DSSP file (Angstrom, degrees, kcal/mol; ACC not computed):
  #  RESIDUE AA STRUCTURE BP1 BP2  ACC     N-H-->O    O-->H-N    N-H-->O    O-->H-N    TCO  KAPPA ALPHA  PHI   PSI    X-CA   Y-CA   Z-CA
    1    1 A M              0   0    0      0, 0.0     2,-0.3     0, 0.0     0, 0.0   0.000 360.0 360.0 360.0 131.6   60.4   31.5   63.6
    2    2 A T        -     0   0    0      1,-0.0     2,-0.3     0, 0.0     0, 0.0  -0.651 360.0-124.0 -89.6 142.0   60.0   27.7   64.1
    3    3 A A        -     0   0    0     -2,-0.3     2,-0.6     1,-0.0    -1,-0.0  -0.618  21.7-123.3 -82.6 140.3   62.0   25.3   62.0
    4    4 A I        -     0   0    0     -2,-0.3     2,-0.5     1,-0.0    -1,-0.0  -0.737  24.3-135.7 -84.6 124.0   60.0   22.7   60.0
    5    5 A R        -     0   0    0     -2,-0.6     2,-0.3     1,-0.0    -1,-0.0  -0.688  18.0-151.0 -84.5 126.8   61.2   19.3   61.0
    6    6 A Q        -     0   0    0     -2,-0.5     3,-0.1     1,-0.1    -1,-0.0  -0.690  18.3-111.1 -96.2 149.7   61.7   17.0   58.0
    7    7 A R        -     0   0    0     -2,-0.3    -1,-0.1     1,-0.1     5,-0.0  -0.412  44.7 -91.2 -71.8 153.7   61.4   13.3   58.0
    8    8 A P     >  -     0   0    0      0, 0.0     4,-1.9     0, 0.0     3,-0.4  -0.254  36.5-111.3 -63.2 157.4   64.5   11.2   57.6
    9    9 A L  H  > S+     0   0    0      1,-0.2     4,-2.7     2,-0.2     5,-0.2   0.883 115.4  54.4 -59.7 -42.5   65.4   10.2   54.1
   10   10 A H  H  > S+     0   0    0      1,-0.2     4,-2.3     2,-0.2    -1,-0.2   0.847 107.5  51.1 -65.1 -32.5   64.7    6.5   54.6
   11   11 A A  H  > S+     0   0    0     -3,-0.4     4,-2.1     2,-0.2    -1,-0.2   0.905 112.4  45.6 -70.1 -41.1   61.2    7.3   55.9
   12   12 A R  H  X S+     0   0    0     -4,-1.9     4,-2.4     2,-0.2    -2,-0.2   0.902 114.2  49.2 -66.8 -39.8   60.4    9.4   52.8
   13   13 A L  H  X S+     0   0    0     -4,-2.7     4,-2.6     2,-0.2     5,-0.2   0.911 110.2  50.4 -65.2 -42.9   61.9    6.8   50.5
   14   14 A R  H  X S+     0   0    0     -4,-2.3     4,-2.4    -5,-0.2    -1,-0.2   0.908 111.7  48.9 -61.9 -42.0   59.9    4.0   52.2
   15   15 A F  H  X S+     0   0    0     -4,-2.1     4,-2.5     2,-0.2    -2,-0.2   0.920 111.6  48.7 -63.3 -44.2   56.7    6.1   51.8
   16   16 A A  H  X S+     0   0    0     -4,-2.4     4,-2.3     2,-0.2    -2,-0.2   0.910 112.6  47.7 -64.4 -42.6   57.4    6.8   48.1
   17   17 A V  H  X S+     0   0    0     -4,-2.6     4,-2.4     2,-0.2    -1,-0.2   0.918 113.6  46.9 -66.0 -43.1   58.1    3.1   47.3
   18   18 A S  H  X S+     0   0    0     -4,-2.4     4,-2.2    -5,-0.2    -2,-0.2   0.891 112.5  49.8 -67.8 -37.8   55.0    1.9   49.1
   19   19 A A  H  X S+     0   0    0     -4,-2.5     4,-1.9     2,-0.2    -1,-0.2   0.911 112.2  48.1 -65.0 -41.1   52.9    4.5   47.4
   20   20 A F  H  X S+     0   0    0     -4,-2.3     4,-2.2     1,-0.2    -2,-0.2   0.902 110.7  51.9 -65.0 -41.2   54.3    3.6   44.0
   21   21 A G  H  X S+     0   0    0     -4,-2.4     4,-2.4     1,-0.2    -2,-0.2   0.898 108.6  50.4 -62.3 -41.2   53.7   -0.1   44.7
   22   22 A L  H  X S+     0   0    0     -4,-2.2     4,-2.0     1,-0.2    -1,-0.2   0.884 109.1  51.7 -65.2 -37.8   50.1    0.6   45.6
   23   23 A L  H  X S+     0   0    0     -4,-1.9     4,-1.1     2,-0.2    -2,-0.2   0.906 110.8  48.3 -64.3 -40.5   49.6    2.5   42.4
   24   24 A L  H  X S+     0   0    0     -4,-2.2     4,-0.5     1,-0.2     3,-0.5   0.926 112.4  47.9 -64.9 -44.0   51.0   -0.4   40.4
   25   25 A L  H >< S+     0   0    0     -4,-2.4     3,-0.7     1,-0.2    -1,-0.2   0.822 104.1  61.4 -67.8 -30.4   48.8   -2.9   42.2
   26   26 A A  H 3< S+     0   0    0     -4,-2.0     3,-0.3     1,-0.2    -1,-0.2   0.845 109.3  41.6 -65.3 -32.6   45.7   -0.8   41.7
   27   27 A G  H 3< S+     0   0    0     -4,-1.1     2,-0.3    -3,-0.5    -1,-0.2   0.484 102.2  73.0 -91.9  -3.1   46.0   -1.1   37.9
   28   28 A C    <<  +     0   0    0     -3,-0.7    -1,-0.2    -4,-0.5     2,-0.1  -0.391  61.3 157.2-111.9  54.7   47.0   -4.7   37.8
   29   29 A G        -     0   0    0     -2,-0.3    -3,-0.0    -3,-0.3    -2,-0.0  -0.464  48.0-106.4 -74.9 150.8   43.8   -6.5   38.6
   30   30 A F        -     0   0    0     -2,-0.1    -1,-0.1     1,-0.1    -2,-0.0  -0.574  36.1-114.6 -75.9 138.8   43.5  -10.1   37.4
   31   31 A P        -     0   0    0      0, 0.0     3,-0.1     0, 0.0    -1,-0.1  -0.397  39.7 -95.0 -69.2 152.2   41.1  -10.5   34.5
   32   32 A P        -     0   0    0      0, 0.0     2,-0.0     0, 0.0     0, 0.0  -0.358  50.6 -93.7 -64.8 148.1   38.0  -12.5   35.2
   33   33 A P        -     0   0    0      0, 0.0     2,-0.2     0, 0.0    -3,-0.0  -0.338  41.6-118.8 -64.6 143.3   38.3  -16.2   34.3
   34   34 A Q        -     0   0    0     -3,-0.1     2,-0.1     1,-0.1     0, 0.0  -0.569  21.0-127.0 -83.1 144.2   37.0  -17.1   30.9
   35   35 A S     >  -     0   0    0     -2,-0.2     4,-2.4     1,-0.1     5,-0.2  -0.338  31.1-102.4 -78.3 171.3   34.2  -19.5   30.5
   36   36 A E  H  > S+     0   0    0      1,-0.2     4,-2.1     2,-0.2     5,-0.1   0.876 123.1  49.8 -64.6 -37.6   34.6  -22.6   28.2
   37   37 A T  H  > S+     0   0    0      2,-0.2     4,-2.4     1,-0.2    -1,-0.2   0.884 110.5  49.6 -70.2 -37.2   32.6  -20.9   25.4
   38   38 A E  H  > S+     0   0    0      2,-0.2     4,-2.5     1,-0.2    -2,-0.2   0.911 112.1  48.5 -65.6 -41.4   34.7  -17.7   25.6
   39   39 A R  H  X S+     0   0    0     -4,-2.4     4,-2.5     2,-0.2    -2,-0.2   0.900 112.1  48.7 -65.2 -40.6   37.9  -19.7   25.5
   40   40 A A  H  X S+     0   0    0     -4,-2.1     4,-2.5     2,-0.2    -2,-0.2   0.906 112.5  48.3 -65.7 -41.5   36.6  -21.7   22.5
   41   41 A A  H  X S+     0   0    0     -4,-2.4     4,-2.4     2,-0.2    -2,-0.2   0.908 112.3  49.2 -64.5 -41.3   35.6  -18.5   20.7
   42   42 A S  H  X S+     0   0    0     -4,-2.5     4,-2.3     2,-0.2    -2,-0.2   0.917 112.4  47.2 -64.8 -43.4   39.0  -16.9   21.4
   43   43 A D  H  X S+     0   0    0     -4,-2.5     4,-2.4     2,-0.2    -2,-0.2   0.906 112.6  50.1 -64.4 -41.0   40.9  -19.9   20.1
   44   44 A G  H  X S+     0   0    0     -4,-2.5     4,-2.4     2,-0.2    -2,-0.2   0.900 110.6  49.3 -63.9 -40.9   38.7  -20.1   17.0
   45   45 A C  H  X S+     0   0    0     -4,-2.4     4,-2.5     2,-0.2    -2,-0.2   0.894 111.2  49.3 -66.3 -39.6   39.3  -16.4   16.3
   46   46 A R  H  X S+     0   0    0     -4,-2.3     4,-2.6     2,-0.2    -2,-0.2   0.907 110.6  50.6 -65.9 -40.1   43.0  -16.8   16.7
   47   47 A D  H  X S+     0   0    0     -4,-2.4     4,-2.4     2,-0.2    -2,-0.2   0.922 111.7  47.8 -62.4 -43.6   43.0  -19.8   14.4
   48   48 A D  H  X S+     0   0    0     -4,-2.4     4,-2.5     2,-0.2    -2,-0.2   0.920 112.2  49.1 -62.2 -43.7   41.1  -17.8   11.8
   49   49 A A  H  X S+     0   0    0     -4,-2.5     4,-2.6     1,-0.2    -2,-0.2   0.893 111.5  49.6 -64.8 -39.3   43.4  -14.9   12.1
   50   50 A N  H  X S+     0   0    0     -4,-2.6     4,-2.6     2,-0.2    -1,-0.2   0.911 111.2  49.4 -64.6 -41.5   46.5  -17.1   11.8
   51   51 A R  H  X S+     0   0    0     -4,-2.4     4,-1.9     2,-0.2    -2,-0.2   0.924 114.0  45.2 -63.4 -44.8   45.0  -18.8    8.7
   52   52 A I  H  X S+     0   0    0     -4,-2.5     4,-2.3     2,-0.2    -2,-0.2   0.917 113.6  49.7 -65.6 -43.4   44.2  -15.4    7.0
   53   53 A Y  H  X S+     0   0    0     -4,-2.6     4,-1.7     1,-0.2    -2,-0.2   0.925 111.4  48.6 -62.5 -44.4   47.7  -14.0    8.0
   54   54 A N  H  < S+     0   0    0     -4,-2.6    -1,-0.2     1,-0.2    -2,-0.2   0.866 111.9  49.7 -65.3 -35.3   49.5  -17.0    6.5
   55   55 A A  H >< S+     0   0    0     -4,-1.9     3,-0.7     1,-0.2    -1,-0.2   0.877 113.4  46.1 -69.4 -36.7   47.4  -16.8    3.3
   56   56 A Q  H 3< S+     0   0    0     -4,-2.3    -2,-0.2     1,-0.2     3,-0.2   0.760 119.8  39.8 -75.8 -24.3   48.2  -13.1    2.9
   57   57 A N  T ><  +     0   0    0     -4,-1.7     3,-1.3    -5,-0.2     4,-0.3  -0.268  67.3 135.7-122.0  45.5   51.9  -13.5    3.7
   58   58 A R  T X>  +     0   0    0     -3,-0.7     3,-1.6     1,-0.3     4,-0.6   0.798  64.9  70.2 -63.9 -28.2   52.8  -16.8    1.8
   59   59 A Y  H >> S+     0   0    0      1,-0.3     4,-0.8    -3,-0.2     3,-0.6   0.788  87.3  65.5 -61.0 -27.0   55.9  -15.2    0.5
   60   60 A Q  H <4 S+     0   0    0     -3,-1.3    -1,-0.3     1,-0.2    -2,-0.2   0.747  90.8  64.4 -69.8 -21.2   57.5  -15.2    4.0
   61   61 A L  H <4 S+     0   0    0     -3,-1.6    -1,-0.2    -4,-0.3    -2,-0.2   0.857 114.5  29.8 -68.9 -33.9   57.5  -19.0    3.9
   62   62 A S  H << S+     0   0    0     -4,-0.6     2,-0.3    -3,-0.6    -1,-0.2   0.410  92.4 117.1-105.5   1.2   60.0  -19.1    1.1
   63   63 A E     <  -     0   0    0     -4,-0.8     2,-0.2     1,-0.1     3,-0.0  -0.517  60.7-133.2 -73.6 132.2   61.8  -15.9    1.8
   64   64 A R        -     0   0    0     -2,-0.3     2,-0.1     1,-0.1    -2,-0.1  -0.537  26.6-101.0 -82.5 151.2   65.5  -16.4    2.6
   65   65 A A    >   -     0   0    0     -2,-0.2     3,-1.3     1,-0.1     4,-0.3  -0.476  28.3-126.3 -69.3 142.2   67.0  -14.6    5.5
   66   66 A S  G >  S+     0   0    0      1,-0.3     3,-1.4     2,-0.2    -1,-0.1   0.765 103.3  67.2 -66.7 -26.3   69.0  -11.5    4.5
   67   67 A P  G 3  S+     0   0    0      0, 0.0    -1,-0.3     0, 0.0     5,-0.2   0.750  96.9  57.7 -65.8 -18.1   72.2  -12.6    6.2
   68   68 A D  G <  S+     0   0    0     -3,-1.3    -2,-0.2     4,-0.1     3,-0.1   0.567  90.2  91.2 -86.0  -8.0   72.6  -15.5    3.8
   69   69 A T  S X  S-     0   0    0     -3,-1.4     3,-1.0    -4,-0.3    -3,-0.0  -0.518  88.5 -94.7 -88.2 154.2   72.5  -13.2    0.7
   70   70 A P  T 3  S+     0   0    0      0, 0.0    -1,-0.1     0, 0.0    -2,-0.1  -0.336 109.3  17.3 -63.1 149.2   75.6  -11.8   -0.9
   71   71 A F  T >  S+     0   0    0      1,-0.1     3,-1.5    -4,-0.1     4,-0.2   0.792  78.0 148.7  59.9  31.7   76.6   -8.3    0.2
   72   72 A S  G X   +     0   0    0     -3,-1.0     3,-1.1     1,-0.3    -1,-0.1   0.694  58.2  72.4 -70.4 -16.4   74.4   -8.6    3.2
   73   73 A G  G 3  S+     0   0    0      1,-0.2    -1,-0.3    -6,-0.1    -2,-0.1   0.688  90.5  59.6 -70.1 -16.2   76.7   -6.4    5.2
   74   74 A S  G <  S+     0   0    0     -3,-1.5    -1,-0.2     2,-0.1    -2,-0.2   0.532  83.3  97.2 -90.9  -5.0   75.5   -3.4    3.2
   75   75 A T  S <  S-     0   0    0     -3,-1.1    -4,-0.0    -4,-0.2    -3,-0.0  -0.611  79.7-114.3 -84.0 144.0   71.8   -3.8    4.3
   76   76 A P        -     0   0    0      0, 0.0     3,-0.1     0, 0.0    -1,-0.1  -0.376  36.7 -98.4 -71.8 154.6   70.6   -1.6    7.2
   77   77 A P        -     0   0    0      0, 0.0     0, 0.0     0, 0.0     0, 0.0  -0.315  51.6 -85.2 -67.5 157.5   69.6   -3.3   10.4
   78   78 A P        -     0   0    0      0, 0.0    -3,-0.0     0, 0.0     0, 0.0  -0.311  45.2-116.2 -64.7 147.7   65.9   -3.9   10.9
   79   79 A L    >   -     0   0    0      1,-0.1     3,-1.6    -3,-0.1     0, 0.0  -0.504  16.8-121.3 -80.6 151.5   63.9   -1.1   12.4
   80   80 A P  T 3  S+     0   0    0      0, 0.0    -1,-0.1     0, 0.0     0, 0.0   0.769 113.0  57.4 -62.6 -23.4   62.2   -1.5   15.8
   81   81 A S  T >  S+     0   0    0      2,-0.1     3,-1.9     3,-0.0     4,-0.4   0.458  76.0 123.8 -88.6   0.6   58.9   -0.7   14.2
   82   82 A D  T <  S+     0   0    0     -3,-1.6     0, 0.0     1,-0.3     0, 0.0  -0.416  79.5  14.5 -61.8 130.3   59.2   -3.6   11.6
   83   83 A G  T 3> S+     0   0    0     -2,-0.1     4,-2.3     3,-0.0    -1,-0.3   0.368  89.6 114.9  88.9  -4.5   56.1   -5.8   11.9
   84   84 A L  H <> S+     0   0    0     -3,-1.9     4,-2.6     1,-0.2     5,-0.2   0.900  77.4  49.9 -66.1 -39.0   54.0   -3.4   14.0
   85   85 A S  H  > S+     0   0    0     -4,-0.4     4,-2.5     2,-0.2    -1,-0.2   0.884 110.9  50.3 -67.8 -35.7   51.4   -3.0   11.3
   86   86 A D  H  > S+     0   0    0      2,-0.2     4,-2.4     1,-0.2    -2,-0.2   0.917 111.7  47.9 -64.9 -42.6   51.2   -6.8   10.9
   87   87 A K  H  X S+     0   0    0     -4,-2.3     4,-2.6     2,-0.2    -2,-0.2   0.910 112.4  49.3 -64.0 -42.3   50.7   -7.2   14.6
   88   88 A Y  H  X S+     0   0    0     -4,-2.6     4,-2.5     2,-0.2    -2,-0.2   0.928 111.3  49.3 -62.6 -45.0   48.1   -4.5   14.6
   89   89 A G  H  X S+     0   0    0     -4,-2.5     4,-2.2     2,-0.2    -2,-0.2   0.900 111.7  48.8 -61.6 -41.6   46.2   -6.1   11.7
   90   90 A Y  H  X S+     0   0    0     -4,-2.4     4,-2.2     2,-0.2    -2,-0.2   0.934 112.0  48.5 -63.1 -47.4   46.3   -9.5   13.5
   91   91 A D  H  X S+     0   0    0     -4,-2.6     4,-2.5     1,-0.2    -2,-0.2   0.880 111.1  51.0 -61.7 -38.3   45.0   -8.0   16.7
   92   92 A Q  H  X S+     0   0    0     -4,-2.5     4,-2.8     2,-0.2     5,-0.2   0.898 108.2  51.9 -66.1 -40.5   42.2   -6.2   14.8
   93   93 A M  H  X S+     0   0    0     -4,-2.2     4,-2.1     2,-0.2    -2,-0.2   0.926 112.7  45.1 -61.0 -44.2   41.2   -9.4   13.1
   94   94 A V  H  X S+     0   0    0     -4,-2.2     4,-2.4     2,-0.2    -2,-0.2   0.924 114.2  48.8 -65.9 -44.5   41.0  -11.3   16.4
   95   95 A S  H  X S+     0   0    0     -4,-2.5     4,-2.4     2,-0.2    -2,-0.2   0.914 112.1  48.1 -62.8 -43.7   39.1   -8.4   18.1
   96   96 A N  H  X S+     0   0    0     -4,-2.8     4,-2.4     2,-0.2    -1,-0.2   0.902 111.7  50.2 -64.2 -40.8   36.6   -8.1   15.2
   97   97 A C  H  X S+     0   0    0     -4,-2.1     4,-2.3    -5,-0.2    -2,-0.2   0.919 111.0  48.6 -63.5 -43.3   36.0  -11.8   15.2
   98   98 A L  H  X S+     0   0    0     -4,-2.4     4,-1.8     2,-0.2    -2,-0.2   0.890 110.7  51.1 -65.2 -38.5   35.4  -11.8   19.0
   99   99 A R  H  X S+     0   0    0     -4,-2.4     4,-1.5     1,-0.2    -1,-0.2   0.911 111.1  48.2 -63.5 -41.6   33.0   -8.9   18.7
  100  100 A R  H  X S+     0   0    0     -4,-2.4     4,-1.2     1,-0.2    -2,-0.2   0.891 110.1  51.9 -65.5 -38.5   31.1  -10.7   16.0
  101  101 A S  H  < S+     0   0    0     -4,-2.3    -1,-0.2     1,-0.2    -2,-0.2   0.825 109.0  50.6 -70.2 -29.3   30.9  -13.9   18.1
  102  102 A E  H  < S+     0   0    0     -4,-1.8    -1,-0.2     1,-0.2    -2,-0.2   0.808 106.1  56.2 -74.0 -29.5   29.5  -11.9   21.0
  103  103 A A  H  < S+     0   0    0     -4,-1.5    -2,-0.2    -5,-0.2    -1,-0.2   0.801  96.0  72.4 -73.0 -28.2   26.8  -10.3   18.9
  104  104 A V  S  < S-     0   0    0     -4,-1.2     2,-0.1    -5,-0.1    -1,-0.1  -0.792  88.7-129.9 -89.7 116.3   25.5  -13.7   17.8
  105  105 A P        -     0   0    0      0, 0.0     2,-0.3     0, 0.0    -2,-0.1  -0.405  18.3-123.5 -68.0 139.8   23.7  -15.4   20.7
  106  106 A V    >   -     0   0    0     -4,-0.1     3,-2.1     1,-0.1    -4,-0.0  -0.630  36.7 -97.8 -80.9 138.8   24.7  -19.0   21.4
  107  107 A S  T 3  S+     0   0    0     -2,-0.3    -1,-0.1     1,-0.3     3,-0.1  -0.316 110.0  24.3 -60.9 135.7   21.8  -21.4   21.3
  108  108 A G  T 3  S+     0   0    0      1,-0.3     2,-0.4    -3,-0.0    -1,-0.3   0.294  99.5 109.1  93.0  -9.3   20.5  -22.2   24.8
  109  109 A Q    <   -     0   0    0     -3,-2.1     2,-0.4     2,-0.0    -1,-0.3  -0.788  49.9-160.7-101.3 144.3   21.7  -18.9   26.3
  110  110 A T              0   0    0     -2,-0.4    -3,-0.0    -3,-0.1    -4,-0.0  -0.955 360.0 360.0-119.9 144.6   19.4  -16.0   27.2
  111  111 A N              0   0    0     -2,-0.4    -1,-0.1    -6,-0.0    -2,-0.0   0.434 360.0 360.0 -95.5 360.0   20.6  -12.4   27.7
């Protein structure tokens, strides 16, 4: 019976690292550059989303930080999921605005 010769550990490790690196690079393509109109639409949508968010959450402007309140040592620490729904809502507002702006043809452009 013949013994199967194994590669040295450093050769297997080098192969694994290079294969992992190639997998990472395959998924990390650069996004295509934005045109001036796409950038303007994106900035406008973000401005609209910020304006809407600030109007919906005006209480946060005058809310005091909890460490400044009496007995603040008895409050639980913030959860890691705090603010996720706000972030999701903001991202959805921007995405919906961008979708609407793509649906409306810009004057002078033909599809």
